[in-house]
N, C-alpha and C positions, 0 to 999 in steps of 0.2 A: 348722222344718215345723209348719204349723197343725194340731195334732191334733184340734181340734174339726171340722175340715173331713173328716179321716179317719173320724170317727165317723158321718158322714152314710152311709159305706158299709154300715154293719151291716145285716144282713138280719134282719127280725123273725121270732121264732120260728112266729109264726103262719102264715108262708109255707109251713113244711113242712107244716103241718096241711091246707093247701090242696091241696098237692102228694099229700099221702096220700088225700085225699078223691077224686082222680082215679084213683089207682092201686086203691083199694079199692071203688070204685063197681061193683056187680055188673052194670050195664047198660053199662059202658064197654069197647066193642068193641075198641078198640086193644089192650087188656090181654086181653080174652076170647079174641081170635083167637090170641094166643100161648099161652094156657093150653090152648086145644084142640090145638094142635099137639103140646105136650108130653105131654098125655095119651094120644095115640095110642101113645106108647112105655111108657106105664105111668107108675106113681108115680115121683117122684123117687128114692127109694131103689132100686126096681128098674132104673132108668136108669143109675144109677151102678154097681149091682152088675154088670150086662150088661157096661158099659164096662171095668172092673176085670177082669173075667174075660176079655173080648177081647183086653186089653192083655198077658196074661201071656205070656211069651217061648214057653213050649210051644205056646199055642195059635194063636200068629202063626206059628210054624214049621210047624204043621200046615196052615194056609193057604198058606203058601209051597209045602209039598210038592203041594197039590192044583192049585195055579194054574201052578207052573214049578218043577219039581222040580230042574231043573239049578242053580237059585240055592243049593241046600242045600250043594253042595260050597264055594261062596264063604263061605256063613255058618259052616260047620264049620270052614273055614280061618280065619275072623276069630276065632272062639271060641278055637282051638288057639294062635294068635299072641297073643292077649290073655293067655291063662293062662301062656303061657311067657314072658311079658313082654319080647318082642322089640323093642317100639317104645320109643323114646328117652324117658327119664324127664324131668321138668322140670330136675332138676339137672343131669344129663348135657348136655341142651340148653344150658343157661347156661354150662356149661363149654366147650362146642363154640363158642359165640358169643363168651365173654369170656376163655377161659382161666382162668389162675389169678386173675385179677381177680374172678371169678364169687363167690369167697369173701368178698370185702370188702365186696360191696354187701349192704344191708338191703332185700330186694325188697318193694315195697308190696302186699302180697296183699290188703289192705282195698279196694284201687282195682283189682283185677285186671279187664282188659278181656277180655270174651268174643269169641274169634276166631268170626267168622260167615262163611258162603260161601253165596250164591245164585246161581242157583237149581240146586238137586240134582236134577235132572230124572229121571235113570235109574240105577237100582241098579247095573248094570255101571260107569257113570262113577265112583261111590262107591268101588267094589271097586279101581279103577285108581289112585285117589289113596291109597287105603290100602296098596296093594302099593308104591306109590312111597315112601310115609312111612316104611315099614319098610326098604326098599332104601337110601334116601338119608338116613335119620336125621332126617327132618323130621316136621312135625306135622299131625295130623288135626285140623281146627276143632271146637270144641266146641258149635256150633249151625250148624244147616242149613235153610234156607228152600226151599221146593218151591213151582212154579207150573205144575203139570203138570194135565192133565185128569184129575179123580178117577176117572171111570168107566174111562178108558183103563188107567190104572195099577193099577185093581182088575182088570181083566180080564187083563191079561200077568203080574201078580204082583209088580210093582214095589212097590205100597203096603204089602203085609205085609212084604215083604223088607227095604225100608228102615225100617220101623217096629222090626222085629226088630234091624237092625244098629245103630240108636240105642241100644237097651239094651245091646247087647254092647259097644259102644265107650263108653257113658257120655256122651251127647251129648243136646241137646234139638233138636228139630225142629218145623217149622210147615208146616201143608197150607193150599193155596188152594182152597177150594171152588170148584165150578163155576158156582154163582150168584154171576156177577158180570158186569159191563158188556159183555164179549165173548160172552156167551151169548144175545145177541139180545134182552136184557131191553127195551132202548129200540128200538122198532119203526122209529123214524125214522132210525136211524144205521146204518152199514155198517162198512167197513173203514177204511183210512187216508185215504181220500177224505173222510170225514166226520169225521176224528178230533177237529177242534176242537169238535163237537158235545158231545164227553164232558166239555167244560170246565164245562158246566152241570149235571153230576152224573155219577157214575161207573158208573151202571147198574144201580141196584136200586131200580126205581120201584114203586109201587102195592104189589103183594102180595108182591114179591120179598123183602122180609126175612123173611116167613114161610116162603118157600121156601127161603131160606139155612138158617132154623132147623132145618127138617125135614131138608135135606142134612145139616147138622151131627150132629144126633141120629142119623141113619143111621150114619155114619162112626164116631161115638163109641161106640156100642152094639155095632157089629159088629168094629171094628178098634182101638177103644181111643183113636182119635185125639183128643186133648184140644186142642191147641193150632192154631188156624186164623188166618188172615190175616182183617183187617176193613177194609173200605175204605169204608164209609158210614155217615154219622151215625145211620140207623135201624137198621142191623145192631149197631152199637156199643151202642144203648140196648137192643136185643133181648137182646144178651149180657149187659148188666147185669142186666136182669130175670131171665133164666135161672139167673144165677148167685145171685140172691138168692133164688129159689125152692129153690136147694140142688143144682143141677145143677153138676158141677166143671168147666165149660168155662174155657178160658184162650184169650186172642187177643192179637195184636199189632196195633197200628194201621198200615195201610199207608203208604208214602210217597205215595200217591195221595190221601190225605185232605189233604194240603197244610199240614199244621201247620208253620209257617215263622216264628214268632215266640212271644215268651214268653207273651203274652196268648191264643194259641191254645193253648198249653201249659196255661196256668192253666185254661181253659175245660175242656179234656180231663180235666183231673185233678179239678177240682171235680165233674165228673159221675162220675168214679170214687170219689171219696170218698162222694157222695150215696147210691150204691147198694153201698158195700163191705158185707160181712158183718160182723156184730159183733165178730170176731176181727181186723178191720181188713184183711182180704185183700179182693183185688179180682180180677176176670177179666182186667182189663187188665195183663198181664205185660210187654209189650213197646210201646214208643213210638217209630215210625219217623219221624224228623224230614225234613222237605223237604230237598232237595239245597242248597237256598239259605241254610240256617241256617249263623251262624258260632259261635264257641266262646262267645261272651258271651250268645248266646241258651240255649245249654245250661247256663251257669253261672248265669243269672239263674233259670231253671226249676228247677235243682237246688235252690234255696233253699227254693222253696215246697214242690217234691216231698218234702223232707226233714220240713218242717214237717207236712205232711199224712199223715206216717207210711209213705210209699211208696218211700223210698230202696232199700230192699232188695226191694220188691215189683215196681216198674215200671222196666224196663230202657230205657235211651236207645240205640236201635238207629241208628247214623248211618253212612251209605254213606261208605266210603273210596275205592272204586273203582266205577265204574259200566261198564255195557256200553258198547263203544266206538261203537255206532252207536244211533240212534232214541230217545235219551233227554236226554242233555246235551250241551253244547259240550265237545269235547275240546282239549287235555288236561284230565282230572279226576282229582284225586289228592288227599285231604285227610289223609294218613299223619302229615305234620309238626305240622299242627294237632291231630291226635289224641294225639301225644306231649306236646304242651304242655297239654293238658286233663286227661290221665289220671293226673296225680299229685294231683289235688285235686276232681274229680267223679267220684263212685263209680257203679258198676252200668251201664258202657257196653258196649255190643256193637259191635264193629267190622266192619261188613258189607262184603263184597268181592263186588260184582255184575260186575265186569270184571277183566282183567288189568292189568298196568301197561303203560304206553304204548308202551314198547319192545319188549314181546312182541306187543301187539296190531298194531303198524305192520308186522310181518314176516308177519301171518297173512293167507293169500288170503281167508279167511273171517273176519274180526274178529267179536267177540262183538255181538250184536244182540239187544235187548228183544224184537223182534218173534219171535225163534225160539221163545220160551216158548210161544206160541200155535198152534204147528204141530203137525200129527198125527205121531205117531211113524212111521206108514207112509209118509207123505210125506217126512219126512225121510230115511229109509233110501233110498227110490225116486230121491231127488234125488242121492243120493252126499255128503250133508252130515253124516252122522253122525260120521264120524272128525273133521272139522273142528270141529264143535260139541264133541265129547268134548275137543280139544285146547283150546278155549275154556276149559272147565272145569278143565282142569289148569292153565292160565294163571292162573285165579282163585285155585286152590289154592296157587300159587307167590307170588302177591301177598299172600295170607293169611300165609304165612310170612315174607316180607319185613316185614309189619306186626309179627310175633312178634318178629324180629329188631330192628327199631328200637325197640321197647318195651323188650327185654331190655338193649340198648346203654345205655338211660338209667336202669337200675336199676329199671324199672316191670314189673309182672306181667301175666300173661294166663291165659285159661281155654282149655285145649285139651280134646279127647275125654278125659274123666277116667279111664276104665277102661284107656285105653292109656298115657297119659303120667302116671306117678305123680309125685305131688309130693315 
C-alpha cells in the first residue's frame, strides 16, 4: 500500500485553531444560544449539584409518594427481594443452562454483552417481569430504553418510579425526550400518511435543538435523568457542547440516525473525540446501529473505536429483535450473528425491541413500533393495555433466550447487577 498516499489524509493542526475560533467567537450566535439556555438553570456546578440531589433514591421515592403512592408497595417489595437475594445469581443461572459443564467454561467477562430491552413504557410492566424473573428464575435485563411521553409519565408517577427501580436493581436506562419529530416540529408533516417526509430529517428543525437542550436540563435537574436518546446531528452536537461545558449529560444515538456503515461510524466517533473531555470521556455512551448493519461493520468500527480510546466508553447497541409491525420486514432475529460477534468485539448491547417470531405470530396484537406514540389513556380505553404488556413480556422472554444462547457458547452477559450476583 502506498503510504505516501495515506499521508495526504493528515489534517493540519491549524484546522483545529479555525474550529476553536468559531466556538470562542463572542458574537457567534450558534454557541451563544446554547449558553443562554444553560444559564437559565444556573452555573454548571449548580446544575450538576441539582441533578445529583434529584437522583438520590430517597428523593426519587418522595416524588413517587407524591405522584402515585401505590407504587411504593412495589418498590418496597423490589428492595426487600433484592436484599433477600431471591433472584438467580449468574453462577446459578449458568448451572441451570449448562449443568455441571458450567464449571468447565472460562466465561469471557471482558466481552460481556449487556442485555437490553425496549421500550419499557410503564412501571407496572417493569414490575411484572421482575415478579416473573423471581418466580421462573429468569433474568432482569441490565439496560432499559424508554420511548414514552415525558410529561405523561411525570404526571402519573412512572418517571420517578422507574428511575428509582433502576437504582434498586442496578441497571441503566435511557429516556426519550418529547422534543422529537412526532411533536409537530415539522409543520409540513403529519402521521403515517406523510411518514416518508421524515426521511429528509427526523424532526428537530430550526430552534428545536435548543428546545431539546432546555427539556433535558429540566429533567436532569428535577429527576436526575442523565441518559437520553439522541436522534439528530444538531442535538448530538449540542450534547457535545454541553458536556464540554461541564454538564454530565450522557446519550445514545438512535437507530433513526441511520448509521449503517463503518464510515458513518468513523464520522460519529471523530466528532465524539473532537469534543471529548480532557480525561477522554464523552457524552456519547451508546451507539445504536441501523438494522441493516452486519457483523463486519461492527468489527471494522471496533478497530478505530479502540484506537480512539472509546472501547469502554461507547457501547455498540444492536437490535437483536424488532417490533413485529411497522419497522422492518419479518422475520428479523440477529441472535446467531450476535453469538458470532460477542467473543471478539467488546462493549455490545443486545437490544430486544420485539419478541421472537413464534411468540409474535400467536398474538392477536403483535408488537408495533407505532404503539410507542399512543397516549396511555387511549391505550386503556381501546382495551390494548393487556396485549401491549404481553408484548413487553415477549421481549423479556427474547432477552432471556439471548442470555441462554450466549451462555451455551461460554459467553458472558450483563443483567441487572444488584439482582443477579456474579
